[in-house]
N, C-alpha and C positions, 0 to 999 in steps of 0.2 A: 504493500500500500504506500510505503514511503516513496518508491520510485514513481508511481503514478501521481502522487501528490506533487512531486517535483516537475514531472512532465506536463501535467495539466494545471499547474499553479495552485494546487490545493482545492480546486473546484471540481474534482473528479467525483462522479457519482456512478457507482457500479451498475446502476439500473439505466443509465443514459448511454447514448452512443457518442463517444468522444469525437467522432468525425463530423457530427452535425454541429454547425456553428450557428450561434444565435445572431440575429440581425436587428437593427433598428430601422424601422420603415416609416417614412412620411412621404406618401406619393408625391412626386416621382422619384424620391430618394430612397436608396437601400444602402445602409452602412453595415459592414461586417467587422466589428471591432477586433476579433481574434486575428483576422487576416489583414486588418487595416486597409480595407478596400471600400471605396464609395462609388456607387453607380447612380447616375442621374439620367433619366430617360434612356436607360440601358446602355449608357456610355460611361467609361471610367472617368472619374474625377481625380486627377493627380493632386495629392496634397502632401505637403511637407509635414514633419512630425507634429509641430505645434499647431499647424492649421488643422490637422486631423483631430488633435485633442480638443481644440476649441470648437470645431464643428460638432464633435460628439457631445460636448457639454451643452451646446445649443439644442441639439436634437433631444437630449435627455431632459431639457427644461423648456419645452415649447410653451409659449404663452406667458412665460415668467419674465418680468423685467429684471435684467441682470446688470448690476452696476459694473463699471470698469474695475473697481477695487475687488469686488467679489470674483470676477473673472481672473484677475491677476492672482488672487489667493488660491483659487481652486484649480486653475489650469497650469499656471507657471510654478516652478520650484520656489518654495517660500524662502530658500536660502540665497536666492539671486535677486538683486535689486533691479526692478524694471519700472519704468514710468507708465502711466496710463496710456501714453501715446503708443506704447507697444501693442496694446489691445486694439487701438484704432487702426494701426497699420495692418495687423493680421485680419481684422474684420474687413477692411478694404480689399485685401487680397482675396479673401474668401468670396466676397461679393463679385469681384471681377471674374473669378474662375466659375462661379455659379452662373453669372450672366452669359458667359461664353457657351454654356449648355442650356440656355433659355430658361434659367431658373434664378434670376438675379434679385428678386424682390422679397426674399424670405427673411432676411435679417434687417430689421428696422431700427433706426436710431430713435431713442427716447431722449429728447432734448435735455441737456444738462444732467442726465442720469446715467445712461448706458445704452443697452441694446435689448431687443426682444426678437425671438424667432417666432414667426407667424406661420400657421399651417396653410 
């Protein structure tokens, strides 16, 4: 059991199929966190590591207004100093990449607060 815990990150359930990966879906987006793949309109969305982490966080918090500070605390390493501008740059990049796949209006700015992902 120790080996399977190491291989499957301690999330192994003997009754489950370890080859079946869970996904986060918000039509037309399908994200598979285990493989770090995102598909939009059945096309791959290439994301860098932090872009992927940020996008996953937005997908897990659809409809919730997220402050820049909360995003920094929950997505970025707490031991690294980053300004809130870092969040703005990453959100801008995500929007640009989503727009290229005809899905650019998902992340809205909440003036003077942060961002919200809308379905």
